[in-house]
VOGUMI-964226 format. One line per 8 residues: their letters; for each residue z, y, x of C-alpha. Coordinates in steps of 0.2 Angstrom, whole numbers, plus 2048, in hexadecimal, padded with zeros to 3 digits. Example, Ala and Ser with C-alpha at 12.3 -4.5 7.8 and 13.67 -1.06 7.14 Angstrom:
as> 827 7EA 83E | 824 7FB 844
//
This chain:
maldpkas> C9C 5AF 30F | C9B 5C0 317 | CA8 5CD 314 | CA4 5DB 309 | C9F 5EA 314 | CA8 5F7 30B | CB8 5ED 30B | CB6 5E9 31D
emlskgwy> CB5 5FB 321 | CC5 5FF 317 | CCF 5F1 31F | CCA 5F7 330 | CCF 609 32C | CE0 602 327 | CE2 5F8 337 | CDF 607 342
gerlspsd> CEB 612 339 | CDF 61C 32E | CE4 621 31C | CDD 617 30E | CDB 620 2FD | CE1 619 2ED | CD0 615 2E8 | CCE 60B 2F8
ceylltfg> CDD 601 2F4 | CD7 5FE 2E2 | CC7 5F8 2E9 | CCF 5EC 2F5 | CD9 5E5 2E7 | CCA 5E0 2DD | CC6 5D1 2E8 | CCE 5C0 2E4
dhsseanl> CDF 5BC 2EC | CD6 5AE 2F6 | CC7 5B7 2FA | CC1 5BB 30C | CC6 5CD 30A | CD7 5C9 304 | CDA 5BD 312 | CD5 5CA 31F
aaslanrl> CE0 5D7 317 | CEF 5CB 318 | CEB 5C6 32A | CE9 5D8 330 | CF9 5DD 327 | D03 5CF 32E | CFD 5D3 340 | D01 5E5 33D
lhkactet> D13 5E1 337 | D17 5D5 346 | D10 5E2 352 | D1B 5F0 34A | D2B 5E7 34A | D28 5DF 35B | D2B 5CE 354 | D3C 5D3 34F
gqicaeie> D44 5CE 33E | D53 5D5 335 | D5E 5D0 327 | D65 5DA 318 | D72 5D3 30C | D71 5D9 2FA | D81 5D8 2F0 | D81 5DA 2DD
tatgpcpg> D8F 5E5 2D9 | D8D 5E8 2C6 | D84 5E0 2B8 | D83 5E1 2A5 | D79 5E9 297 | D70 5F8 29F | D6A 607 295 | D5A 607 2A0
ncsfceya> D53 5FA 294 | D46 5F4 2A0 | D3A 5E7 298 | D3B 5DC 2A6 | D4E 5DC 2AA | D5B 5CF 2A5 | D68 5DD 2A4 | D5E 5E8 298
egtssamf> D69 5ED 288 | D5B 5E6 27D | D5C 5D5 286 | D6D 5D2 28D | D7D 5CE 283 | D86 5CB 294 | D97 5D5 296 | D98 5E2 2A4
reiddsel> D9D 5DB 2B4 | DA2 5E4 2C4 | DA6 5DB 2D4 | DB8 5DB 2D9 | DBC 5E7 2E7 | DC4 5D9 2F1 | DB6 5CE 2EF | DAA 5DB 2F5
ariceglg> DB5 5DE 304 | DB5 5CB 308 | DA2 5C9 307 | D9F 5D9 312 | DAC 5D3 31F | DA4 5C1 31F | D92 5C8 322 | D97 5D0 333
gfsdvrsi> D9B 5C0 33D | D8C 5C1 348 | D87 5D3 346 | D75 5CE 340 | D76 5D3 32E | D70 5E5 331 | D71 5EC 320 | D7B 5E9 30F
rltscgyv> D73 5EF 2FF | D7F 5F1 2F0 | D75 5EF 2E0 | D7B 5F4 2CE | D74 5F8 2BD | D70 609 2B8 | D80 60C 2AE | D8C 60C 2BC
didtvcrq> D95 61C 2BF | D93 625 2D0 | DA6 624 2D4 | DA5 611 2D3 | D96 610 2DE | D9E 61B 2EB | DAE 611 2EB | DA4 601 2EE
vgiardha> D9A 609 2FC | DAA 60E 304 | DB1 5FC 303 | DA1 5F5 30B | DA1 602 318 | DB3 5FF 31D | DB2 5EC 31C | DA0 5E8 323
kkgtriyv> D9E 5E8 336 | D9D 5F9 33D | D8C 600 33E | D85 5F6 32F | D7A 600 324 | D80 602 312 | D72 604 305 | D74 606 2F2
ntgdlgsd> D69 601 2E4 | D6E 60A 2D4 | D69 616 2C6 | D62 627 2C7 | D6C 634 2CF | D6E 647 2D1 | D6F 651 2E1 | D82 651 2E1
ecrmlrda> D84 63F 2DE | D78 63B 2EC | D83 645 2F8 | D92 63C 2F1 | D8A 62B 2F7 | D86 632 308 | D98 638 30A | D9F 627 304
gaygayha> D95 61F 313 | D85 61A 30B | D76 619 318 | D69 618 30B | D63 613 2FA | D55 608 2F2 | D4D 612 2E4 | D3C 60F 2DD
priregrd> D31 615 2CE | D2C 605 2C5 | D1B 601 2BF | D18 608 2AE | D28 612 2AF | D2C 61A 29E | D22 60C 295 | D2A 5FC 29B
teialdtr> D3A 606 29E | D44 614 296 | D44 61E 2A6 | D38 62D 2A9 | D2D 62B 2B9 | D32 63D 2BE | D45 638 2BD | D42 62A 2CA
lstisnlr> D38 635 2D5 | D45 643 2D4 | D53 637 2D9 | D49 632 2E9 | D48 644 2ED | D5A 647 2EA | D5E 638 2F5 | D53 63E 303
saglqvit> D5B 650 302 | D6C 648 304 | D67 641 314 | D66 62F 30E | D58 623 314 | D4E 61D 305 | D46 60C 302 | D39 60D 2F4
gvepigpe> D2F 600 2EC | D20 5FB 2E1 | D28 5EF 2D5 | D29 5E5 2CA | D17 5DF 2CB | D11 5D3 2BE | D01 5CA 2BB | CFC 5D7 2AD
hengeive> CFD 5E6 2B8 | CEC 5EE 2BD | CE7 5F3 2CE | CE8 606 2CA | CFA 605 2C4 | D00 5FC 2D3 | CF7 608 2DF | CFD 617 2D5
tffstldm> D0F 612 2D6 | D0D 60F 2E9 | D05 620 2EC | D12 629 2E1 | D1F 628 2EF | D15 626 2FF | D17 638 304 | D29 639 2FF
kcskcevt> D30 635 310 | D37 624 30C | D3C 618 319 | D34 609 312 | D2B 602 303 | D2F 5F1 2FB | D21 5E8 2F1 | D28 5DB 2E6
arepvpgt> D22 5D0 2D7 | D2C 5CF 2C7 | D37 5C0 2C4 | D34 5BA 2B2 | D44 5BB 2A7 | D44 5B1 297 | D48 5BC 288 | D40 5CC 290
elnkygkl> D30 5D3 289 | D26 5D1 299 | D2B 5BF 29B | D1B 5BA 292 | D10 5BF 2A0 | D18 5B3 2AD | D19 5B7 2C0 | D0C 5BE 2CC
kpsrltqi> D05 5B1 2D8 | D0C 5B1 2E9 | CFA 5B3 2F0 | CF7 5C2 2E5 | D07 5CA 2EB | D02 5C7 2FD | CF1 5D0 2FA | CFA 5DF 2F2
rsvltlas> D07 5E0 2FF | CF9 5DF 30D | CEE 5EC 306 | CFD 5F8 304 | D03 5F4 315 | CF2 5F9 31C | CF0 608 311 | D01 60F 319
swyvppvr> CFE 60A 32B | CFD 61C 32F | D0E 620 328 | D1C 625 334 | D2E 625 32B | D39 634 32C | D46 62B 337 | D40 61F 345
tacpgtyv> D4A 60F 346 | D4A 600 352 | D3C 5F3 34E | D38 5FA 33D | D29 5F0 338 | D1C 5F8 32C | D20 604 31E | D1D 5F6 311
sgsnivtv> D2B 5EA 314 | D25 5D9 31A | D2B 5C8 320 | D35 5D0 32E | D42 5D5 322 | D4B 5C8 318 | D56 5CF 30A | D63 5C2 304
kvekgnyp> D6B 5C3 2F3 | D7C 5BD 2F9 | D88 5B4 2ED | D9A 5B2 2ED | D9F 5A3 2F8 | D8E 59E 2FD | D88 5AD 308 | D8B 5A5 319
kqieaarr> D7E 598 314 | D72 5A5 30D | D73 5AF 31D | D70 59F 328 | D60 59C 31D | D5A 5AE 320 | D5B 5AB 333 | D51 59B 331
klfnsgyd> D44 5A3 326 | D41 5B1 334 | D41 5A3 341 | D34 599 337 | D2A 5A8 334 | D27 5AA 347 | D33 5B9 34B | D3A 5B8 35D
hllkidds> D49 5C4 35B | D55 5CA 34E | D5B 5DC 34D | D6E 5DE 34E | D79 5EC 346 | D79 5F6 357 | D66 5F6 358 | D67 5E9 366
tvelnlmy> D5D 5D9 363 | D61 5C7 366 | D55 5B9 36A | D52 5AF 35A | D50 59E 361 | D57 58C 35E | D66 590 368 | D6B 59F 35E
lkqtgsv> D68 596 34E | D74 589 354 | D81 596 35A | D81 59E 348 | D82 58D 33F | D70 590 338 | D6A 57F 33D
//
């Protein structure tokens, strides 16, 4: 079957670095996730990604530093006050230090992300950033993922040693959460003004979300000078209100991510980095949620995943690259 001419023109524009409008993206998302149009979008986005990162992958380790009933009360979160009866838990400082030290063995875990619920106070987050900075391999980029912050708090994070932060307005913010959209966007501005690199996102996407909602969330931050955007599906959590909708199909997530990749192919981040990839994060970046005692195996699996995805090199902490071949996998104990 011939490609839809209008869709073909839009996809070509994205490939050649021309801007796609929100209505263009909505149109491209009307096609089935196994259609010729969706397949071409995925192929072009994948080629664009491999070209932009020069076939180089990178690894990020995510460490959960605090959990427990959270006042954000997001309808999809296992830690929402209305869902969770779990006790507050914060990672022990010595445990955080041991994990960060252990991640630096081969200098190829380029960044560490410290993730906590929205209730955690800024002094605690800054202390944990300092521990990660002091115990990770020198040059490791420390990111945080926490609640909304004012200007002074963002500067405190920077002074503590944070390189950047993940912060995103969620789809249906203020409806499926108890957080105002303007508050989320204000925090992104505060983080940027403090000199931190911001990774934003379009999340958590479920089967019930309409094309317009997804696209609107993406474009709400596109001109805010963020470094990257992660597009992720919602993980169903029993007991939460949105669990009834289930999980987005992987093929549909690929279609959404591909269209948004092409829509932002023109975008140049505020700070150029080595082997960056596209603005919408793709398969060249593997984020590993590390667990106490098991993180060496998880990092080994991340190296194998990048190797299996066809990436030829791995980006190291000092911006150099190492050839990602069978010899390197053996050297790092990954095979």
